[in-house]
VEXVOMAR-319009 format. One record per residue (C-alpha): residue number from 0; residue in one letter; x, y, z. Coordinates in steps of 0.05 Angstrom, whole numbers, m for minus. Example, Ala and Ser with C-alpha at 12.3 -4.5 7.8 and 13.67 -1.06 7.14 Angstrom:
<nr->0 rest->a xx->246 yy->m90 zz->156>
<nr->1 rest->s xx->273 yy->m21 zz->143>
//
This chain:
<nr->0 rest->m xx->469 yy->m57 zz->331>
<nr->1 rest->i xx->397 yy->m37 zz->348>
<nr->2 rest->k xx->396 yy->10 zz->287>
<nr->3 rest->y xx->417 yy->m47 zz->241>
<nr->4 rest->l xx->364 yy->m93 zz->270>
<nr->5 rest->a xx->312 yy->m38 zz->259>
<nr->6 rest->v xx->329 yy->m29 zz->185>
<nr->7 rest->f xx->335 yy->m105 zz->177>
<nr->8 rest->f xx->264 yy->m116 zz->202>
<nr->9 rest->i xx->235 yy->m55 zz->167>
<nr->10 rest->s xx->261 yy->m81 zz->101>
<nr->11 rest->m xx->222 yy->m146 zz->112>
<nr->12 rest->i xx->155 yy->m110 zz->117>
<nr->13 rest->p xx->112 yy->m112 zz->55>
<nr->14 rest->i xx->100 yy->m45 zz->22>
<nr->15 rest->l xx->156 yy->m11 zz->63>
<nr->16 rest->e xx->213 yy->m57 zz->42>
<nr->17 rest->l xx->274 yy->m19 zz->17>
<nr->18 rest->r xx->235 yy->43 zz->m2>
<nr->19 rest->f xx->231 yy->59 zz->72>
<nr->20 rest->a xx->288 yy->20 zz->104>
<nr->21 rest->v xx->345 yy->51 zz->63>
<nr->22 rest->p xx->324 yy->124 zz->75>
<nr->23 rest->f xx->313 yy->106 zz->148>
<nr->24 rest->a xx->384 yy->78 zz->152>
<nr->25 rest->v xx->413 yy->138 zz->117>
<nr->26 rest->g xx->374 yy->184 zz->163>
<nr->27 rest->m xx->404 yy->149 zz->223>
<nr->28 rest->d xx->474 yy->161 zz->195>
<nr->29 rest->l xx->490 yy->87 zz->186>
<nr->30 rest->p xx->548 yy->75 zz->138>
<nr->31 rest->y xx->520 yy->64 zz->68>
<nr->32 rest->i xx->550 yy->m3 zz->50>
<nr->33 rest->p xx->535 yy->m41 zz->115>
<nr->34 rest->a xx->466 yy->m9 zz->118>
<nr->35 rest->l xx->451 yy->m28 zz->46>
<nr->36 rest->i xx->475 yy->m99 zz->56>
<nr->37 rest->t xx->432 yy->m105 zz->119>
<nr->38 rest->c xx->371 yy->m78 zz->82>
<nr->39 rest->v xx->381 yy->m124 zz->22>
<nr->40 rest->i xx->388 yy->m186 zz->66>
<nr->41 rest->g xx->327 yy->m166 zz->107>
<nr->42 rest->n xx->287 yy->m156 zz->43>
<nr->43 rest->m xx->308 yy->m224 zz->16>
<nr->44 rest->v xx->292 yy->m265 zz->79>
<nr->45 rest->p xx->217 yy->m271 zz->64>
<nr->46 rest->v xx->227 yy->m288 zz->m10>
<nr->47 rest->p xx->232 yy->m365 zz->m3>
<nr->48 rest->f xx->172 yy->m366 zz->43>
<nr->49 rest->i xx->131 yy->m323 zz->m4>
<nr->50 rest->y xx->151 yy->m366 zz->m63>
<nr->51 rest->l xx->135 yy->m432 zz->m28>
<nr->52 rest->f xx->74 yy->m415 zz->13>
<nr->53 rest->a xx->40 yy->m350 zz->m8>
<nr->54 rest->r xx->5 yy->m378 zz->m69>
<nr->55 rest->k xx->m21 yy->m439 zz->m31>
<nr->56 rest->f xx->m44 yy->m397 zz->27>
<nr->57 rest->l xx->m78 yy->m346 zz->m17>
<nr->58 rest->l xx->m115 yy->m398 zz->m58>
<nr->59 rest->w xx->m138 yy->m431 zz->6>
<nr->60 rest->g xx->m155 yy->m365 zz->39>
<nr->61 rest->a xx->m195 yy->m341 zz->m21>
<nr->62 rest->q xx->m245 yy->m396 zz->m4>
<nr->63 rest->q xx->m251 yy->m376 zz->69>
<nr->64 rest->k xx->m306 yy->m332 zz->97>
<nr->65 rest->l xx->m266 yy->m283 zz->139>
<nr->66 rest->i xx->m204 yy->m273 zz->96>
<nr->67 rest->g xx->m232 yy->m290 zz->27>
<nr->68 rest->t xx->m238 yy->m219 zz->1>
<nr->69 rest->f xx->m169 yy->m199 zz->24>
<nr->70 rest->c xx->m136 yy->m262 zz->m5>
<nr->71 rest->q xx->m173 yy->m253 zz->m71>
<nr->72 rest->k xx->m148 yy->m181 zz->m76>
<nr->73 rest->v xx->m76 yy->m202 zz->m63>
<nr->74 rest->l xx->m82 yy->m257 zz->m114>
<nr->75 rest->e xx->m109 yy->m208 zz->m165>
<nr->76 rest->k xx->m52 yy->m159 zz->m150>
<nr->77 rest->g xx->m1 yy->m215 zz->m160>
<nr->78 rest->e xx->m34 yy->m238 zz->m224>
<nr->79 rest->k xx->m36 yy->m167 zz->m252>
<nr->80 rest->a xx->38 yy->m159 zz->m235>
<nr->81 rest->g xx->53 yy->m225 zz->m270>
<nr->82 rest->q xx->13 yy->m203 zz->m331>
<nr->83 rest->k xx->51 yy->m137 zz->m334>
<nr->84 rest->i xx->117 yy->m174 zz->m331>
<nr->85 rest->v xx->98 yy->m222 zz->m387>
<nr->86 rest->a xx->66 yy->m166 zz->m429>
<nr->87 rest->a xx->129 yy->m124 zz->m424>
<nr->88 rest->t xx->175 yy->m176 zz->m452>
<nr->89 rest->g xx->139 yy->m239 zz->m471>
<nr->90 rest->r xx->154 yy->m304 zz->m436>
<nr->91 rest->g xx->227 yy->m304 zz->m458>
<nr->92 rest->g xx->247 yy->m240 zz->m424>
<nr->93 rest->t xx->213 yy->m255 zz->m358>
<nr->94 rest->f xx->278 yy->m256 zz->m318>
<nr->95 rest->v xx->297 yy->m185 zz->m338>
<nr->96 rest->a xx->226 yy->m159 zz->m331>
<nr->97 rest->l xx->220 yy->m189 zz->m261>
<nr->98 rest->m xx->287 yy->m160 zz->m241>
<nr->99 rest->l xx->266 yy->m91 zz->m265>
<nr->100 rest->f xx->197 yy->m98 zz->m234>
<nr->101 rest->v xx->229 yy->m111 zz->m166>
<nr->102 rest->g xx->287 yy->m63 zz->m178>
<nr->103 rest->i xx->250 yy->0 zz->m194>
<nr->104 rest->p xx->227 yy->25 zz->m126>
<nr->105 rest->v xx->157 yy->51 zz->m139>
<nr->106 rest->p xx->93 yy->34 zz->m100>
<nr->107 rest->g xx->66 yy->m34 zz->m117>
<nr->108 rest->t xx->132 yy->m65 zz->m136>
<nr->109 rest->g xx->185 yy->m99 zz->m94>
<nr->110 rest->a xx->207 yy->m167 zz->m70>
<nr->111 rest->w xx->140 yy->m187 zz->m41>
<nr->112 rest->t xx->98 yy->m171 zz->m102>
<nr->113 rest->g xx->152 yy->m195 zz->m151>
<nr->114 rest->t xx->160 yy->m261 zz->m116>
<nr->115 rest->l xx->84 yy->m272 zz->m113>
<nr->116 rest->a xx->79 yy->m255 zz->m187>
<nr->117 rest->a xx->136 yy->m304 zz->m202>
<nr->118 rest->s xx->102 yy->m359 zz->m163>
<nr->119 rest->l xx->36 yy->m346 zz->m200>
<nr->120 rest->l xx->74 yy->m348 zz->m266>
<nr->121 rest->d xx->105 yy->m415 zz->m245>
<nr->122 rest->l xx->176 yy->m389 zz->m253>
<nr->123 rest->g xx->226 yy->m436 zz->m222>
<nr->124 rest->p xx->254 yy->m422 zz->m153>
<nr->125 rest->k xx->325 yy->m409 zz->m179>
<nr->126 rest->t xx->301 yy->m361 zz->m233>
<nr->127 rest->t xx->257 yy->m325 zz->m182>
<nr->128 rest->a xx->311 yy->m321 zz->m130>
<nr->129 rest->a xx->363 yy->m294 zz->m179>
<nr->130 rest->a xx->317 yy->m243 zz->m211>
<nr->131 rest->v xx->288 yy->m219 zz->m145>
<nr->132 rest->s xx->358 yy->m215 zz->m113>
<nr->133 rest->m xx->385 yy->m173 zz->m170>
<nr->134 rest->g xx->323 yy->m129 zz->m168>
<nr->135 rest->v xx->329 yy->m119 zz->m92>
<nr->136 rest->i xx->403 yy->m99 zz->m99>
<nr->137 rest->m xx->384 yy->m51 zz->m155>
<nr->138 rest->a xx->327 yy->m20 zz->m114>
<nr->139 rest->g xx->374 yy->m14 zz->m54>
<nr->140 rest->i xx->426 yy->23 zz->m94>
<nr->141 rest->i xx->374 yy->69 zz->m124>
<nr->142 rest->m xx->345 yy->84 zz->m56>
<nr->143 rest->a xx->414 yy->95 zz->m25>
<nr->144 rest->v xx->434 yy->145 zz->m79>
<nr->145 rest->a xx->366 yy->180 zz->m76>
<nr->146 rest->s xx->365 yy->182 zz->0>
<nr->147 rest->g xx->437 yy->207 zz->5>
<nr->148 rest->s xx->422 yy->262 zz->m46>
<nr->149 rest->v xx->359 yy->284 zz->m11>
<nr->150 rest->f xx->391 yy->285 zz->58>
<nr->151 rest->h xx->451 yy->322 zz->29>
<nr->152 rest->i xx->407 yy->374 zz->m6>
<nr->153 rest->v xx->366 yy->390 zz->56>
<nr->154 rest->g xx->429 yy->392 zz->99>
<nr->155 rest->l xx->417 yy->334 zz->145>
//
């Protein structure tokens, strides 16, 4: 149970998300399917909060003395991600682009950045939740396959 809680909470952490939680679960010999489900749920828990509150907090924080620079940088990162998503497909293909942006597990992508980008693009909550959910599942599967292959190759 402790191992599942560990991967659940790790998958909630920005930057780490599934890129770290899934290999961590595989390395601890947790069964793939339950571990993957735990990681996906953990990664999705922050999504509604990010969608509802991150933009408001960051806009407010950008005007504050102590956190202004940090908040401005996060806003810029989210806006750049949103611009990439729209540039890749135009406004009509935003759902698929957002899903792929979240689903391809490379640095700078994931549920946190994708949800922030979606909120800055004013995508609806249902569209955002569906695209991010599908992307998180995709990223989880990719990481599970990649992690299992790596651990198998090195003999762990």
